[in-house]
N, C-alpha and C positions, 0 to 999 in steps of 0.2 A: 534650403533643401532639407526636407524632413523625411526620414525613412521609418516605416513601422514594420516590425517583425513579429508575426504570430508564432505560436508553438509549431503548428503544422496546418495543412489544408483540411479544415473541417468546417461545417456550416456555422458553428458558433462564431468563428473568426471572420466569416463573411459579413456578419453584422458589425463587428468591430471596424472592419474596413469601410463599411458604409458610413459610419459616423466620422471616422478619421478623414476620409476623402472629402466629405461635405464640409468639414471644418477647414481643411486645407484650401478648398476652393473659395470659401467665404473670406479667408484671411489673405488669399493671394500668394500662398507659398507653393513651391514645387514639392510634389509628394510622390513617394514610391512605396509600394506594398511588396515586401520581399519575403516570400514564403519558403520555409525550409522543406526539403523533400522527405525528411524523417524527423523523429523526436530525439535523436542523439545530440548531446550537448556540443560535440565537436562540430556539428553542422551549423549551429547558431554562432559558434566562435568564428568559423570561416566567413560567414555573412558579415559579422561585426568587423573583422579585419578588412574585408573588401570595402565596406562603407567608410572606414577610417581612411583607407587609401584614396577614396573618392572625395574625401573632405566634405562630407555632408555636415550640416549645421546642428541637426538634432536627430536622436534615435529614440524610439519607443519600442520596448521588447517585452513579450510575454515569455517568461523563461522556462525552459524544459528542465534543465539541471542547474540549480543555483550556483554551485561551486565552480562548475566548468567555465562559466562566462565571467567570473569575477575579474580576472586579469585583463580580459579584452575590454570590458566596460571601463576599468580604471585607465587603460591605455587611451580609450576614446576621450574620456574626460580630460586626461592630461594633454591631449592634442587640441583641446578647446571645444569638443563636441558635447552638447548637453544631452544627458541620458535620463529617461524615466522608464520605469517598468509599469506594465498594466496586466491585469488578470492574474498573473503568477510572478512572484517577486524573486529577486536575488538580494536579500537584505544587507549583505556585507560587501556589496560591489561598489559602493560609493554613489549609486544613482541618487538623483536629487529627490525623487518621490516615487511612491507606489500608488497606482490608481486602480481600485478594484473592490471586490466584495470583502466584507469582514468575514473571512472564511470560517474561523473558529466558531463565531456566533451562528453562522449558517448551519454548521455541523451540529451544534447543540440543539437548534430548532428541529433539525432532521431526526436526531436521536430521541427527543421528547415525543415527536410525532409517531415514531415507530413504537416506542414504549406504550403509548396510549392505544395504538392499533393492536398491540399484542397483549393488552391487559397485564403488562409488566413481566411476562415470562416467555422464554423460547430461545431457540438457536437462531442466530443471524449471521449473515456474511456481508463483506464489503467488496464491491467490484470497483476498482479505481483505474486511473490512466497510467501515467508515468510514475513509477514508485518513488522517484526523487523530487517530484514537483512540490514546491512549497505550498501552493494554494490547496492542492488535493490533500496533502498531509495535515494541513491545518483543519480541513473539514473532518478528517478522520479523528483528529485529536478532540474536536468538538463533539463528535458522536460518542467517543469513549467517555468524555467528561459527563455527558448527559446520562449515558447508560450506567455510569458508576452508582447512580441512585437506585438502580434496579438489579439487585444481585442475581435474580432468576433469569436475566437475559445474558446470554453468552455469545461473544463473537467467535465463531468456529473457523472462519477463513477470511483472509484479506489477500486479494489477488490483483495483480497489475495486468493491463491490457495494451499499454502503449497507445491508448486512444485509437485502437484499430477495431472496427466493428466486428470483423470476422473473428478476430482473436477474442473479443469480448463475448461473442456468442458461444464459442468453444469453451471459454473459461466458465461461463454461467452454467453450461451443461455439466461440466466436470464437478462443479460445486454441488449442484443438485443431486448428482449421482452419489457423490461421496457423503452427503449429509441428508439422508432421506427424511429426517425429522425437522429439517429447516423450516423456520416460520417467517423469516424476513430477509430481504436483500436491500442494501444501500447501493445505489449507483452514484458514486461521488464525482465522476467525470461525465462528459456529455454522451458517451457511448453506452453508459450503463442502462438507461431507460429503454432505448431501442433494442438493445441486446436481450434484455429480460423478456420484452414483449414478443420478440421473434421466437425465443425458446419456448415460452408458454403457449404459443400458437401451434406448436408441433403436437403430434399425437402422443408422443412419449411423455410430455410434461403438461398436457392439457389439464390434468387434475390439480395441478399446482395453482391454477388461477383462483384468486381469493383466499386460498389456504396459506399461500406465501405472500406476505405483505411487502410491497415494493415502494420505496421512496427514491426519487431520482433528481438529477440536476439538469437544468436548462430546458427551455421551451422549444426544442426542435420539433418539426412537424411529426416525426415518428414517435416522439415522446408524448406529445399531446394526443396523438391517435391512441397510444397505449393507455392513457388515462380514460379517454372516452370509451374504449373497449373493455375497461375494467381490469387490465393487467397491472396498472400502476395506481397506487392510492394517493400519491401526492408528489409534486415537483417543487424544487427550490428554483426560482427564476431570478436571473441576474439582469444587468443592464449593459450588454455588450456594445450597443450603438453609442451609449453615453461614455463608456470606457475609451472607445476610439476617439470620439469628439474631444474629451477632456485631455487626452494624451497630446493631441496635436495643439490644442489651445495653450496648454501649459508650456510645451516646448517653444 
């Protein structure tokens, strides 16, 4: 019996589920997809405790808050359950492996792309998901590393959205109002691209199209639409189906 736990119910993880479910069917193992109702670490801890009690054989988890789940993952391992992380890690939990993007390198590529688009100068902002998520913070670290070579580019805001689209829209609006000279936005979680597109499509911020350069993560339909309509200059695309598939296969 293998259980896979995403961060929360968002389209990116639907693709992870597709890959995981197909792998489980091909291998003939029992499979469950257990979705947290929110991004609080305590919610994933409760799910882990429940799966330990049910004596599943393997767990794959995309972690919201790395520290919060450490004890529960260690407890699962001590009881004989194999645990891997995918997409977002908990490095000190004792999990046997992490399956996912090299997020620091992805952030560096994103930062270099922005620097090129801005000709090396201007104010930029970062719109992220959960402030404690390892994968997102690695992307931000990569962005900062790349921008370190461009002293005329300044990060003026880094805001969390808990991967909630409505909150991401409100956050993006606030950033744009607070920083009228803004030249770039990084969307480092999957809600960033759709949120910026929605904001720039409004009358208040229509003039920001093309004057504010946007680089986002993940190829969700609304993000691709944003690229086609000219609101987003580029996206970093991951392999969520493969993440789910490999998680189940390795377990």
